[in-house]
Steps between C-alpha positions, in 0.01 A plus 500: 500500500342696220801432280474125573128495417562694181775256403267203566227657289744562217617138504141371516405715203795363306394142577140569392622667183714195421211263558272709280760495225540122529122445483471725196783317322337166579165621374646615169711190429339267244351178624757218473408234245599139447493424127356148488505456123832602353670364187864574422505342156793488262359787291530731802819363657699502176345822376403832659457371856827365641508391863612833648222679312221276628631509858499880486147489357387294800663739745361809327149352526535377859473133404612303805478153343431314176367160399740443213483265204643519151532336160747336511575479872829689465332832583352368822834356604670833429253687720521250785876453489556878503379485863377863520475579871200732466296295250374158599510264199266197504608280205259276307591245230344587165422185296592672173825519307360684198171682449319217312541276808198672649283300258659159558674486841215306660559199273878520471709269722810715434333786687443287807869407484582873483293559816679218684844626398433864587360397838835340587643850537328503836351848512183496290166548675258424219427399141357743247362720370364246253202511265247220538138484390215250522576134435865574422540480877411130499829373356733272694774764493279760665407242764870428553571872529225551758619205707862616471396843630316353798783257582759781492297775669480706180231737378339496157449826310220416257370717217187288471128505446257378764491147357877454516509625860243234592711231331821613671338465841346168396852371423604575858285697748812596697638716218541875559422724204559863412228563242658732245268792416241331725364334190543809280126537427347297784223703664533603868203283593669192351834593657331501839368150438849380413655663808242322713547169321880501506662642817848467341420724201617863483407755236768707325360817346709603198294595193180515708407840366137426584578557870429869446260713301568867433800470731305368799465155649191315384271403790520127422880505517508717811275251676719210382820665623350594835348155550815310388788738577744211554446343157627756248840622376607740223743475210637677193515213244801632309460237229611739225738797509210741455382405850843586642464842342163540674621362832453812715152561357394138557612489862369846586168392353471250785580768754218716362224251577667348807473848655120459495516196729551490877872526575536147637328351193709711263826398666409132490432508126798728430771298675407331828323200343806428286726523803279258689473253211855490369727588790709197600 
């Protein structure tokens, strides 16, 4: 009997030791992130960041998914058509062929034709990132783009000021918008007003270095995240190769301030919101 009890105690201790090890491993693993603002432009794809390199970069940084777009759209197609099993690729159509298109796409019928043709591939989930400011959003081709997005259940990814966001929703209140950089310089108080005004608006947080001060979350942003935990996502914005070189630092920067938030809020902003929004 004593031998049986001793054997039971030994096995129980082994189980507890295994559980403790598993908990410790889980606690030390970095928070998974969904990168909701990723460009795989020609300068990266044809240069120092071929497909295998960027996929390894995602895995090394525990990136579980990406919202991908590129100029031209070849890079996005390459990422999506690679079908990586461990990285979920959400492809968006970028309405640019060359860099100067960012200044003219909103009044160029050829760009709308590009959007229509790319959409025929059958796997895109959105349009953008595009740059659009003020009254430039009032053109007929922007209106057509908004209506096309709504009709085809597509998102818009808008790098826009407050005025352009208002105009996009005025074109069609049913549109769903990822607000690139959450306005870039828009103050938290104004962001809150926009989140209240437009229930189908989500803020993406790349380049929002004002979220922290001296390495800590600012109170106004903490309150915003805790009050609207379902309305924010994070991204790298690898628009130039320099950003690819800084990729680990950029994504770990999110983890630093996300760690200050309650776990459920941090996980929503880190990856769960993206899963809820884009999973088909």
